[in-house]
Biopython code that builds the backbone (N, CA, C, O; Angstrom):
import numpy as np
from Bio.PDB.StructureBuilder import StructureBuilder

atoms = [
    (1, "MET", "N", (123.577, -82.400, 32.234)),
    (1, "MET", "CA", (122.304, -82.589, 32.922)),
    (1, "MET", "C", (122.332, -81.878, 34.274)),
    (1, "MET", "O", (123.393, -81.696, 34.872)),
    (2, "THR", "N", (121.173, -81.490, 34.735)),
    (2, "THR", "CA", (121.055, -80.874, 36.045)),
    (2, "THR", "C", (120.306, -81.817, 36.969)),
    (2, "THR", "O", (119.803, -82.852, 36.534)),
    (3, "GLU", "N", (120.233, -81.457, 38.246)),
    (3, "GLU", "CA", (119.533, -82.288, 39.208)),
    (3, "GLU", "C", (118.073, -82.517, 38.830)),
    (3, "GLU", "O", (117.489, -83.535, 39.201)),
    (4, "SER", "N", (117.477, -81.573, 38.092)),
    (4, "SER", "CA", (116.076, -81.724, 37.710)),
    (4, "SER", "C", (115.889, -82.816, 36.658)),
    (4, "SER", "O", (114.755, -83.167, 36.330)),
    (5, "ASP", "N", (116.983, -83.355, 36.127)),
    (5, "ASP", "CA", (116.902, -84.412, 35.126)),
    (5, "ASP", "C", (116.807, -85.803, 35.749)),
    (5, "ASP", "O", (116.902, -86.800, 35.033)),
    (6, "ILE", "N", (116.625, -85.889, 37.036)),
    (6, "ILE", "CA", (116.420, -87.177, 37.695)),
    (6, "ILE", "C", (114.932, -87.499, 37.604)),
    (6, "ILE", "O", (114.087, -86.678, 37.959)),
    (7, "GLU", "N", (114.620, -88.708, 37.121)),
    (7, "GLU", "CA", (113.218, -89.088, 36.979)),
    (7, "GLU", "C", (112.985, -90.489, 37.536)),
    (7, "GLU", "O", (113.858, -91.356, 37.491)),
    (8, "LEU", "N", (111.787, -90.678, 38.058)),
    (8, "LEU", "CA", (111.350, -91.976, 38.558)),
    (8, "LEU", "C", (110.399, -92.573, 37.539)),
    (8, "LEU", "O", (109.375, -91.973, 37.209)),
    (9, "VAL", "N", (110.735, -93.750, 37.041)),
    (9, "VAL", "CA", (109.840, -94.484, 36.152)),
    (9, "VAL", "C", (109.212, -95.573, 37.007)),
    (9, "VAL", "O", (109.908, -96.441, 37.535)),
    (10, "MET", "N", (107.890, -95.521, 37.139)),
    (10, "MET", "CA", (107.164, -96.472, 37.976)),
    (10, "MET", "C", (106.167, -97.220, 37.095)),
    (10, "MET", "O", (105.372, -96.612, 36.378)),
    (11, "ALA", "N", (106.224, -98.537, 37.164)),
    (11, "ALA", "CA", (105.317, -99.358, 36.365)),
    (11, "ALA", "C", (104.606, -100.351, 37.266)),
    (11, "ALA", "O", (105.213, -100.932, 38.166)),
    (12, "VAL", "N", (103.319, -100.543, 37.021)),
    (12, "VAL", "CA", (102.535, -101.566, 37.716)),
    (12, "VAL", "C", (102.135, -102.568, 36.640)),
    (12, "VAL", "O", (101.382, -102.241, 35.723)),
    (13, "ILE", "N", (102.653, -103.808, 36.762)),
    (13, "ILE", "CA", (102.478, -104.798, 35.704)),
    (13, "ILE", "C", (102.057, -106.146, 36.278)),
    (13, "ILE", "O", (102.022, -106.338, 37.493)),
    (14, "ARG", "N", (101.740, -107.072, 35.380)),
    (14, "ARG", "CA", (101.400, -108.445, 35.775)),
    (14, "ARG", "C", (102.647, -109.132, 36.348)),
    (14, "ARG", "O", (103.746, -108.940, 35.826)),
    (15, "PRO", "N", (102.494, -109.923, 37.408)),
    (15, "PRO", "CA", (103.656, -110.589, 38.005)),
    (15, "PRO", "C", (104.396, -111.511, 37.045)),
    (15, "PRO", "O", (105.616, -111.646, 37.142)),
    (16, "ASP", "N", (103.681, -112.149, 36.120)),
    (16, "ASP", "CA", (104.341, -113.075, 35.207)),
    (16, "ASP", "C", (105.191, -112.361, 34.154)),
    (16, "ASP", "O", (105.902, -113.023, 33.398)),
    (17, "LYS", "N", (105.136, -111.041, 34.088)),
    (17, "LYS", "CA", (105.933, -110.264, 33.145)),
    (17, "LYS", "C", (107.177, -109.652, 33.797)),
    (17, "LYS", "O", (107.924, -108.933, 33.135)),
    (18, "LEU", "N", (107.407, -109.928, 35.084)),
    (18, "LEU", "CA", (108.530, -109.330, 35.805)),
    (18, "LEU", "C", (109.875, -109.724, 35.203)),
    (18, "LEU", "O", (110.745, -108.870, 35.034)),
    (19, "SER", "N", (110.056, -110.979, 34.883)),
    (19, "SER", "CA", (111.328, -111.438, 34.330)),
    (19, "SER", "C", (111.646, -110.729, 33.022)),
    (19, "SER", "O", (112.781, -110.304, 32.806)),
    (20, "GLU", "N", (110.655, -110.599, 32.150)),
    (20, "GLU", "CA", (110.855, -109.905, 30.884)),
    (20, "GLU", "C", (111.145, -108.426, 31.112)),
    (20, "GLU", "O", (111.960, -107.840, 30.398)),
    (21, "ALA", "N", (110.490, -107.818, 32.096)),
    (21, "ALA", "CA", (110.716, -106.403, 32.401)),
    (21, "ALA", "C", (112.137, -106.179, 32.916)),
    (21, "ALA", "O", (112.785, -105.207, 32.528)),
    (22, "LYS", "N", (112.624, -107.056, 33.777)),
    (22, "LYS", "CA", (113.993, -106.929, 34.287)),
    (22, "LYS", "C", (115.001, -107.036, 33.152)),
    (22, "LYS", "O", (115.970, -106.279, 33.104)),
    (23, "GLN", "N", (114.776, -107.968, 32.244)),
    (23, "GLN", "CA", (115.670, -108.135, 31.097)),
    (23, "GLN", "C", (115.648, -106.890, 30.214)),
    (23, "GLN", "O", (116.697, -106.438, 29.755)),
    (24, "ALA", "N", (114.472, -106.339, 29.977)),
    (24, "ALA", "CA", (114.340, -105.143, 29.142)),
    (24, "ALA", "C", (115.054, -103.949, 29.773)),
    (24, "ALA", "O", (115.691, -103.164, 29.070)),
    (25, "LEU", "N", (114.950, -103.811, 31.092)),
    (25, "LEU", "CA", (115.646, -102.716, 31.772)),
    (25, "LEU", "C", (117.156, -102.864, 31.650)),
    (25, "LEU", "O", (117.863, -101.881, 31.427)),
    (26, "ALA", "N", (117.648, -104.084, 31.795)),
    (26, "ALA", "CA", (119.085, -104.319, 31.661)),
    (26, "ALA", "C", (119.565, -103.979, 30.249)),
    (26, "ALA", "O", (120.660, -103.445, 30.077)),
    (27, "GLU", "N", (118.757, -104.283, 29.251)),
    (27, "GLU", "CA", (119.135, -104.025, 27.861)),
    (27, "GLU", "C", (119.220, -102.538, 27.532)),
    (27, "GLU", "O", (120.009, -102.146, 26.672)),
    (28, "VAL", "N", (118.419, -101.697, 28.202)),
    (28, "VAL", "CA", (118.493, -100.252, 27.950)),
    (28, "VAL", "C", (119.466, -99.552, 28.899)),
    (28, "VAL", "O", (119.600, -98.329, 28.859)),
    (29, "GLY", "N", (120.140, -100.317, 29.745)),
    (29, "GLY", "CA", (121.142, -99.744, 30.635)),
    (29, "GLY", "C", (120.611, -99.236, 31.950)),
    (29, "GLY", "O", (121.224, -98.367, 32.570)),
    (30, "ALA", "N", (119.480, -99.762, 32.392)),
    (30, "ALA", "CA", (118.886, -99.347, 33.668)),
    (30, "ALA", "C", (118.658, -100.578, 34.546)),
    (30, "ALA", "O", (117.511, -100.955, 34.787)),
    (31, "PRO", "N", (119.728, -101.207, 35.024)),
    (31, "PRO", "CA", (119.570, -102.450, 35.781)),
    (31, "PRO", "C", (119.099, -102.258, 37.226)),
    (31, "PRO", "O", (118.634, -103.216, 37.843)),
    (32, "SER", "N", (119.206, -101.045, 37.784)),
    (32, "SER", "CA", (118.810, -100.806, 39.176)),
    (32, "SER", "C", (117.305, -100.612, 39.260)),
    (32, "SER", "O", (116.737, -99.797, 38.533)),
    (33, "LEU", "N", (116.661, -101.358, 40.145)),
    (33, "LEU", "CA", (115.220, -101.255, 40.281)),
    (33, "LEU", "C", (114.792, -101.711, 41.661)),
    (33, "LEU", "O", (115.531, -102.393, 42.371)),
    (34, "THR", "N", (113.584, -101.320, 42.024)),
    (34, "THR", "CA", (112.927, -101.783, 43.240)),
    (34, "THR", "C", (111.627, -102.427, 42.811)),
    (34, "THR", "O", (110.890, -101.866, 42.000)),
    (35, "VAL", "N", (111.339, -103.614, 43.354)),
    (35, "VAL", "CA", (110.122, -104.337, 42.999)),
    (35, "VAL", "C", (109.314, -104.571, 44.265)),
    (35, "VAL", "O", (109.847, -105.012, 45.283)),
    (36, "THR", "N", (108.017, -104.271, 44.192)),
    (36, "THR", "CA", (107.103, -104.433, 45.315)),
    (36, "THR", "C", (105.877, -105.213, 44.858)),
    (36, "THR", "O", (105.338, -104.942, 43.785)),
    (37, "ASP", "N", (105.430, -106.179, 45.661)),
    (37, "ASP", "CA", (104.175, -106.864, 45.373)),
    (37, "ASP", "C", (103.028, -105.960, 45.810)),
    (37, "ASP", "O", (102.991, -105.499, 46.951)),
    (38, "VAL", "N", (102.094, -105.711, 44.898)),
    (38, "VAL", "CA", (100.949, -104.855, 45.177)),
    (38, "VAL", "C", (99.690, -105.518, 44.653)),
    (38, "VAL", "O", (99.760, -106.506, 43.922)),
    (39, "SER", "N", (98.549, -104.981, 45.022)),
    (39, "SER", "CA", (97.288, -105.427, 44.434)),
    (39, "SER", "C", (96.450, -104.190, 44.153)),
    (39, "SER", "O", (96.566, -103.171, 44.835)),
    (40, "GLY", "N", (95.609, -104.299, 43.142)),
    (40, "GLY", "CA", (94.795, -103.147, 42.781)),
    (40, "GLY", "C", (93.800, -103.521, 41.709)),
    (40, "GLY", "O", (93.705, -104.676, 41.292)),
    (41, "ARG", "N", (93.059, -102.515, 41.269)),
    (41, "ARG", "CA", (92.099, -102.754, 40.203)),
    (41, "ARG", "C", (92.083, -101.548, 39.286)),
    (41, "ARG", "O", (92.349, -100.417, 39.691)),
    (42, "GLY", "N", (91.760, -101.834, 38.039)),
    (42, "GLY", "CA", (91.666, -100.801, 37.022)),
    (42, "GLY", "C", (90.659, -101.274, 36.007)),
    (42, "GLY", "O", (89.499, -101.515, 36.343)),
    (43, "SER", "N", (91.087, -101.409, 34.772)),
    (43, "SER", "CA", (90.167, -101.838, 33.722)),
    (43, "SER", "C", (89.989, -103.352, 33.669)),
    (43, "SER", "O", (89.104, -103.853, 32.975)),
    (44, "GLN", "N", (90.832, -104.081, 34.405)),
    (44, "GLN", "CA", (90.715, -105.534, 34.410)),
    (44, "GLN", "C", (89.450, -105.932, 35.174)),
    (44, "GLN", "O", (89.257, -105.491, 36.307)),
    (45, "PRO", "N", (88.581, -106.761, 34.574)),
    (45, "PRO", "CA", (87.305, -107.079, 35.222)),
    (45, "PRO", "C", (87.478, -107.949, 36.471)),
    (45, "PRO", "O", (88.459, -108.680, 36.610)),
    (46, "ALA", "N", (86.494, -107.848, 37.378)),
    (46, "ALA", "CA", (86.474, -108.703, 38.566)),
    (46, "ALA", "C", (86.205, -110.140, 38.128)),
    (46, "ALA", "O", (85.549, -110.385, 37.115)),
    (47, "MET", "N", (86.723, -111.078, 38.907)),
    (47, "MET", "CA", (86.539, -112.492, 38.584)),
    (47, "MET", "C", (85.826, -113.172, 39.754)),
    (47, "MET", "O", (86.083, -112.853, 40.915)),
    (48, "THR", "N", (84.935, -114.105, 39.443)),
    (48, "THR", "CA", (84.275, -114.890, 40.473)),
    (48, "THR", "C", (84.978, -116.242, 40.556)),
    (48, "THR", "O", (85.144, -116.926, 39.546)),
    (49, "GLU", "N", (85.384, -116.619, 41.754)),
    (49, "GLU", "CA", (86.079, -117.883, 41.964)),
    (49, "GLU", "C", (85.405, -118.650, 43.086)),
    (49, "GLU", "O", (84.546, -118.118, 43.789)),
    (50, "GLN", "N", (85.801, -119.902, 43.247)),
    (50, "GLN", "CA", (85.264, -120.738, 44.324)),
    (50, "GLN", "C", (86.395, -121.244, 45.196)),
    (50, "GLN", "O", (87.485, -121.565, 44.723)),
    (51, "TRP", "N", (86.100, -121.306, 46.488)),
    (51, "TRP", "CA", (87.040, -121.884, 47.433)),
    (51, "TRP", "C", (86.223, -122.638, 48.473)),
    (51, "TRP", "O", (85.390, -122.049, 49.163)),
    (52, "ARG", "N", (86.459, -123.922, 48.581)),
    (52, "ARG", "CA", (85.724, -124.803, 49.500)),
    (52, "ARG", "C", (84.215, -124.692, 49.300)),
    (52, "ARG", "O", (83.448, -124.669, 50.262)),
    (53, "GLY", "N", (83.808, -124.624, 48.047)),
    (53, "GLY", "CA", (82.387, -124.593, 47.727)),
    (53, "GLY", "C", (81.724, -123.234, 47.819)),
    (53, "GLY", "O", (80.560, -123.094, 47.444)),
    (54, "GLU", "N", (82.428, -122.238, 48.303)),
    (54, "GLU", "CA", (81.867, -120.892, 48.432)),
    (54, "GLU", "C", (82.377, -120.010, 47.299)),
    (54, "GLU", "O", (83.567, -120.010, 46.985)),
    (55, "GLU", "N", (81.466, -119.260, 46.693)),
    (55, "GLU", "CA", (81.862, -118.317, 45.662)),
    (55, "GLU", "C", (82.295, -116.997, 46.292)),
    (55, "GLU", "O", (81.726, -116.548, 47.287)),
    (56, "TYR", "N", (83.309, -116.389, 45.693)),
    (56, "TYR", "CA", (83.733, -115.052, 46.120)),
    (56, "TYR", "C", (84.244, -114.297, 44.900)),
    (56, "TYR", "O", (84.619, -114.889, 43.889)),
    (57, "THR", "N", (84.248, -112.975, 45.025)),
    (57, "THR", "CA", (84.660, -112.113, 43.921)),
    (57, "THR", "C", (86.052, -111.565, 44.193)),
    (57, "THR", "O", (86.338, -111.050, 45.274)),
    (58, "VAL", "N", (86.905, -111.686, 43.193)),
    (58, "VAL", "CA", (88.247, -111.127, 43.273)),
    (58, "VAL", "C", (88.246, -109.859, 42.423)),
    (58, "VAL", "O", (88.202, -109.933, 41.195)),
    (59, "ASP", "N", (88.296, -108.687, 43.081)),
    (59, "ASP", "CA", (88.331, -107.442, 42.320)),
    (59, "ASP", "C", (89.644, -106.695, 42.518)),
    (59, "ASP", "O", (89.875, -105.675, 41.868)),
    (60, "LEU", "N", (90.497, -107.182, 43.397)),
    (60, "LEU", "CA", (91.849, -106.645, 43.537)),
    (60, "LEU", "C", (92.798, -107.702, 42.989)),
    (60, "LEU", "O", (92.896, -108.804, 43.530)),
    (61, "HIS", "N", (93.491, -107.360, 41.918)),
    (61, "HIS", "CA", (94.358, -108.321, 41.238)),
    (61, "HIS", "C", (95.806, -108.130, 41.671)),
    (61, "HIS", "O", (96.251, -107.007, 41.907)),
    (62, "GLN", "N", (96.536, -109.234, 41.773)),
    (62, "GLN", "CA", (97.946, -109.197, 42.156)),
    (62, "GLN", "C", (98.751, -108.572, 41.018)),
    (62, "GLN", "O", (98.579, -108.929, 39.853)),
    (63, "LYS", "N", (99.621, -107.648, 41.368)),
    (63, "LYS", "CA", (100.499, -106.969, 40.420)),
    (63, "LYS", "C", (101.866, -106.806, 41.071)),
    (63, "LYS", "O", (102.028, -107.080, 42.260)),
    (64, "VAL", "N", (102.843, -106.363, 40.300)),
    (64, "VAL", "CA", (104.127, -105.948, 40.851)),
    (64, "VAL", "C", (104.372, -104.508, 40.430)),
    (64, "VAL", "O", (104.047, -104.111, 39.310)),
    (65, "LYS", "N", (104.947, -103.733, 41.336)),
    (65, "LYS", "CA", (105.297, -102.349, 41.034)),
    (65, "LYS", "C", (106.808, -102.282, 40.896)),
    (65, "LYS", "O", (107.546, -102.670, 41.802)),
    (66, "ILE", "N", (107.255, -101.789, 39.756)),
    (66, "ILE", "CA", (108.680, -101.622, 39.488)),
    (66, "ILE", "C", (108.990, -100.135, 39.539)),
    (66, "ILE", "O", (108.314, -99.327, 38.903)),
    (67, "GLU", "N", (110.019, -99.781, 40.301)),
    (67, "GLU", "CA", (110.452, -98.393, 40.367)),
    (67, "GLU", "C", (111.912, -98.328, 39.944)),
    (67, "GLU", "O", (112.746, -99.100, 40.417)),
    (68, "CYS", "N", (112.204, -97.401, 39.051)),
    (68, "CYS", "CA", (113.550, -97.256, 38.507)),
    (68, "CYS", "C", (113.852, -95.762, 38.408)),
    (68, "CYS", "O", (113.157, -95.033, 37.700)),
    (69, "VAL", "N", (114.886, -95.306, 39.113)),
    (69, "VAL", "CA", (115.274, -93.903, 39.072)),
    (69, "VAL", "C", (116.423, -93.765, 38.085)),
    (69, "VAL", "O", (117.428, -94.470, 38.180)),
    (70, "VAL", "N", (116.264, -92.845, 37.136)),
    (70, "VAL", "CA", (117.282, -92.665, 36.102)),
    (70, "VAL", "C", (117.685, -91.205, 35.974)),
    (70, "VAL", "O", (116.891, -90.296, 36.219)),
    (71, "SER", "N", (118.937, -91.003, 35.584)),
    (71, "SER", "CA", (119.412, -89.653, 35.286)),
    (71, "SER", "C", (120.310, -89.663, 34.058)),
    (71, "SER", "O", (120.407, -88.653, 33.361)),
    (72, "ASP", "N", (120.963, -90.775, 33.783)),
    (72, "ASP", "CA", (121.933, -90.832, 32.689)),
    (72, "ASP", "C", (121.360, -91.404, 31.391)),
    (72, "ASP", "O", (122.013, -91.336, 30.350)),
    (73, "ILE", "N", (120.158, -91.964, 31.437)),
    (73, "ILE", "CA", (119.493, -92.443, 30.224)),
    (73, "ILE", "C", (118.084, -91.854, 30.199)),
    (73, "ILE", "O", (117.516, -91.590, 31.258)),
    (74, "PRO", "N", (117.517, -91.645, 29.034)),
    (74, "PRO", "CA", (116.185, -91.033, 28.959)),
    (74, "PRO", "C", (115.103, -91.904, 29.604)),
    (74, "PRO", "O", (115.040, -93.110, 29.369)),
    (75, "ALA", "N", (114.265, -91.280, 30.410)),
    (75, "ALA", "CA", (113.168, -92.002, 31.059)),
    (75, "ALA", "C", (112.211, -92.576, 30.014)),
    (75, "ALA", "O", (111.583, -93.608, 30.249)),
    (76, "GLU", "N", (112.100, -91.917, 28.872)),
    (76, "GLU", "CA", (111.226, -92.412, 27.811)),
    (76, "GLU", "C", (111.697, -93.759, 27.279)),
    (76, "GLU", "O", (110.879, -94.613, 26.936)),
    (77, "ASP", "N", (113.029, -93.956, 27.208)),
    (77, "ASP", "CA", (113.573, -95.248, 26.767)),
    (77, "ASP", "C", (113.233, -96.347, 27.772)),
    (77, "ASP", "O", (112.897, -97.469, 27.392)),
    (78, "VAL", "N", (113.323, -96.009, 29.052)),
    (78, "VAL", "CA", (113.008, -96.974, 30.109)),
    (78, "VAL", "C", (111.519, -97.320, 30.058)),
    (78, "VAL", "O", (111.147, -98.490, 30.144)),
    (79, "ALA", "N", (110.670, -96.302, 29.920)),
    (79, "ALA", "CA", (109.229, -96.527, 29.869)),
    (79, "ALA", "C", (108.850, -97.371, 28.655)),
    (79, "ALA", "O", (108.007, -98.262, 28.765)),
    (80, "GLU", "N", (109.449, -97.108, 27.520)),
    (80, "GLU", "CA", (109.149, -97.880, 26.306)),
    (80, "GLU", "C", (109.611, -99.330, 26.445)),
    (80, "GLU", "O", (108.918, -100.244, 25.999)),
    (81, "ALA", "N", (110.761, -99.545, 27.053)),
    (81, "ALA", "CA", (111.250, -100.911, 27.266)),
    (81, "ALA", "C", (110.295, -101.682, 28.181)),
    (81, "ALA", "O", (109.991, -102.847, 27.928)),
    (82, "LEU", "N", (109.828, -101.028, 29.241)),
    (82, "LEU", "CA", (108.868, -101.669, 30.144)),
    (82, "LEU", "C", (107.546, -101.942, 29.444)),
    (82, "LEU", "O", (106.948, -103.000, 29.638)),
    (83, "ARG", "N", (107.083, -100.993, 28.629)),
    (83, "ARG", "CA", (105.822, -101.175, 27.916)),
    (83, "ARG", "C", (105.889, -102.381, 26.982)),
    (83, "ARG", "O", (104.966, -103.194, 26.940)),
    (84, "GLU", "N", (106.981, -102.490, 26.238)),
    (84, "GLU", "CA", (107.127, -103.616, 25.317)),
    (84, "GLU", "C", (107.216, -104.946, 26.066)),
    (84, "GLU", "O", (106.650, -105.947, 25.626)),
    (85, "ALA", "N", (107.925, -104.960, 27.194)),
    (85, "ALA", "CA", (108.103, -106.199, 27.953)),
    (85, "ALA", "C", (106.821, -106.647, 28.638)),
    (85, "ALA", "O", (106.598, -107.847, 28.795)),
    (86, "ALA", "N", (105.970, -105.706, 29.050)),
    (86, "ALA", "CA", (104.770, -106.043, 29.825)),
    (86, "ALA", "C", (103.526, -106.208, 28.976)),
    (86, "ALA", "O", (102.489, -106.627, 29.490)),
    (87, "HIS", "N", (103.597, -105.895, 27.699)),
    (87, "HIS", "CA", (102.415, -105.888, 26.839)),
    (87, "HIS", "C", (101.903, -107.294, 26.538)),
    (87, "HIS", "O", (102.666, -108.157, 26.105)),
    (88, "THR", "N", (100.595, -107.524, 26.771)),
    (88, "THR", "CA", (99.932, -108.754, 26.335)),
    (88, "THR", "C", (98.759, -108.425, 25.417)),
    (88, "THR", "O", (98.289, -109.286, 24.673)),
    (89, "GLY", "N", (98.289, -107.184, 25.469)),
    (89, "GLY", "CA", (97.152, -106.777, 24.662)),
    (89, "GLY", "C", (95.812, -107.021, 25.324)),
    (89, "GLY", "O", (94.769, -106.788, 24.714)),
    (90, "GLU", "N", (95.825, -107.485, 26.562)),
    (90, "GLU", "CA", (94.590, -107.762, 27.296)),
    (90, "GLU", "C", (94.415, -106.750, 28.427)),
    (90, "GLU", "O", (95.390, -106.148, 28.877)),
    (91, "PRO", "N", (93.164, -106.557, 28.895)),
    (91, "PRO", "CA", (92.970, -105.670, 30.051)),
    (91, "PRO", "C", (93.792, -106.160, 31.245)),
    (91, "PRO", "O", (93.898, -107.362, 31.488)),
    (92, "GLY", "N", (94.366, -105.221, 31.976)),
    (92, "GLY", "CA", (95.148, -105.580, 33.153)),
    (92, "GLY", "C", (96.644, -105.618, 32.906)),
    (92, "GLY", "O", (97.397, -106.058, 33.774)),
    (93, "ASP", "N", (97.099, -105.158, 31.721)),
    (93, "ASP", "CA", (98.540, -105.126, 31.445)),
    (93, "ASP", "C", (99.269, -104.189, 32.397)),
    (93, "ASP", "O", (100.425, -104.440, 32.738)),
    (94, "GLY", "N", (98.622, -103.121, 32.832)),
    (94, "GLY", "CA", (99.237, -102.222, 33.800)),
    (94, "GLY", "C", (99.379, -100.807, 33.294)),
    (94, "GLY", "O", (98.816, -100.433, 32.264)),
    (95, "LYS", "N", (100.144, -100.024, 34.038)),
    (95, "LYS", "CA", (100.378, -98.612, 33.733)),
    (95, "LYS", "C", (101.841, -98.281, 34.003)),
    (95, "LYS", "O", (102.518, -98.953, 34.781)),
    (96, "ILE", "N", (102.312, -97.219, 33.335)),
    (96, "ILE", "CA", (103.664, -96.707, 33.562)),
    (96, "ILE", "C", (103.546, -95.206, 33.815)),
    (96, "ILE", "O", (102.830, -94.499, 33.106)),
    (97, "PHE", "N", (104.252, -94.736, 34.827)),
    (97, "PHE", "CA", (104.259, -93.311, 35.170)),
    (97, "PHE", "C", (105.706, -92.820, 35.192)),
    (97, "PHE", "O", (106.596, -93.525, 35.668)),
    (98, "VAL", "N", (105.939, -91.622, 34.681)),
    (98, "VAL", "CA", (107.250, -90.988, 34.747)),
    (98, "VAL", "C", (107.080, -89.737, 35.597)),
    (98, "VAL", "O", (106.282, -88.854, 35.281)),
    (99, "ILE", "N", (107.852, -89.680, 36.691)),
    (99, "ILE", "CA", (107.684, -88.626, 37.689)),
    (99, "ILE", "C", (109.023, -87.922, 37.909)),
    (99, "ILE", "O", (110.029, -88.594, 38.137)),
    (100, "PRO", "N", (109.065, -86.596, 37.849)),
    (100, "PRO", "CA", (110.320, -85.897, 38.140)),
    (100, "PRO", "C", (110.684, -86.044, 39.615)),
    (100, "PRO", "O", (109.816, -86.037, 40.488)),
    (101, "VAL", "N", (111.982, -86.177, 39.874)),
    (101, "VAL", "CA", (112.482, -86.313, 41.242)),
    (101, "VAL", "C", (113.158, -84.996, 41.622)),
    (101, "VAL", "O", (114.080, -84.548, 40.942)),
    (102, "ALA", "N", (112.701, -84.384, 42.699)),
    (102, "ALA", "CA", (113.237, -83.093, 43.117)),
    (102, "ALA", "C", (114.688, -83.209, 43.580)),
    (102, "ALA", "O", (115.504, -82.339, 43.275)),
    (103, "GLU", "N", (115.012, -84.260, 44.304)),
    (103, "GLU", "CA", (116.365, -84.431, 44.835)),
    (103, "GLU", "C", (116.582, -85.884, 45.200)),
    (103, "GLU", "O", (115.626, -86.607, 45.483)),
    (104, "ALA", "N", (117.830, -86.314, 45.196)),
    (104, "ALA", "CA", (118.186, -87.676, 45.592)),
    (104, "ALA", "C", (119.380, -87.612, 46.536)),
    (104, "ALA", "O", (120.287, -86.802, 46.345)),
    (105, "TYR", "N", (119.377, -88.466, 47.551)),
    (105, "TYR", "CA", (120.459, -88.540, 48.527)),
    (105, "TYR", "C", (120.878, -89.993, 48.679)),
    (105, "TYR", "O", (120.031, -90.871, 48.842)),
    (106, "GLN", "N", (122.182, -90.253, 48.628)),
    (106, "GLN", "CA", (122.655, -91.608, 48.895)),
    (106, "GLN", "C", (123.065, -91.679, 50.355)),
    (106, "GLN", "O", (123.888, -90.893, 50.825)),
    (107, "ILE", "N", (122.484, -92.626, 51.058)),
    (107, "ILE", "CA", (122.695, -92.726, 52.496)),
    (107, "ILE", "C", (124.143, -93.064, 52.837)),
    (107, "ILE", "O", (124.732, -92.419, 53.705)),
    (108, "ARG", "N", (124.726, -94.052, 52.180)),
    (108, "ARG", "CA", (126.062, -94.526, 52.531)),
    (108, "ARG", "C", (127.126, -93.463, 52.329)),
    (108, "ARG", "O", (127.946, -93.235, 53.218)),
    (109, "THR", "N", (127.125, -92.799, 51.160)),
    (109, "THR", "CA", (128.197, -91.862, 50.818)),
    (109, "THR", "C", (127.876, -90.406, 51.097)),
    (109, "THR", "O", (128.783, -89.580, 51.194)),
    (110, "GLY", "N", (126.597, -90.082, 51.228)),
    (110, "GLY", "CA", (126.208, -88.690, 51.402)),
    (110, "GLY", "C", (126.117, -87.926, 50.095)),
    (110, "GLY", "O", (125.897, -86.715, 50.104)),
    (111, "ASP", "N", (126.282, -88.614, 48.963)),
    (111, "ASP", "CA", (126.171, -87.961, 47.657)),
    (111, "ASP", "C", (124.755, -87.415, 47.476)),
    (111, "ASP", "O", (123.777, -87.962, 47.986)),
    (112, "VAL", "N", (124.689, -86.304, 46.721)),
    (112, "VAL", "CA", (123.405, -85.632, 46.490)),
    (112, "VAL", "C", (123.235, -85.444, 44.987)),
    (112, "VAL", "O", (124.214, -85.285, 44.257)),
    (113, "GLY", "N", (121.973, -85.465, 44.526)),
    (113, "GLY", "CA", (121.657, -85.219, 43.129)),
    (113, "GLY", "C", (121.996, -86.394, 42.236)),
    (113, "GLY", "O", (121.841, -87.550, 42.630)),
    (114, "ILE", "N", (122.461, -86.095, 41.025)),
    (114, "ILE", "CA", (122.773, -87.140, 40.045)),
    (114, "ILE", "C", (123.839, -88.097, 40.580)),
    (114, "ILE", "O", (123.802, -89.288, 40.271)),
    (115, "ASP", "N", (124.783, -87.601, 41.370)),
    (115, "ASP", "CA", (125.822, -88.468, 41.924)),
    (115, "ASP", "C", (125.236, -89.539, 42.839)),
    (115, "ASP", "O", (125.830, -90.604, 43.007)),
    (116, "ALA", "N", (124.077, -89.264, 43.428)),
    (116, "ALA", "CA", (123.433, -90.233, 44.325)),
    (116, "ALA", "C", (122.703, -91.330, 43.564)),
    (116, "ALA", "O", (122.458, -92.413, 44.096)),
    (117, "VAL", "N", (122.357, -91.037, 42.305)),
    (117, "VAL", "CA", (121.611, -92.006, 41.505)),
    (117, "VAL", "C", (122.579, -93.016, 40.926)),
    (117, "VAL", "O", (122.165, -93.930, 40.213)),
]
sb = StructureBuilder()
sb.init_structure("model")
sb.init_model(0)
sb.init_chain("A")
sb.init_seg("    ")
for serial, (resi, resn, name, xyz) in enumerate(atoms, 1):
    if name == "N":
        sb.init_residue(resn, " ", resi, " ")
    sb.init_atom(name, np.array(xyz, "f"), 0.0, 1.0, " ", f" {name:<3s}", serial, name[0])
structure = sb.get_structure()
């Protein structure tokens, strides 16, 4: 493999599917990940809710963003594992993106490229 074989798999999924996604990543050999709480909207419809008698519209839904950088296993395997773990069949399941990484640097050791991943 060359340095161009480093890829970032980024998934935005429902928060209640995070545990299953972490397990799926571990099973395909990609246990390293970064998780961020995010909110956004896509095909999932807005919801009207009430709080203290006042109605309001929720159009930004809570999600989690999982980022996993891989070089030694195929990014397609990671993406498929995440897709299977996050799937409910309803609007709002999320999206997965696979992005090539130009270069990687490890801060502690100074390693560059695949050695940094």
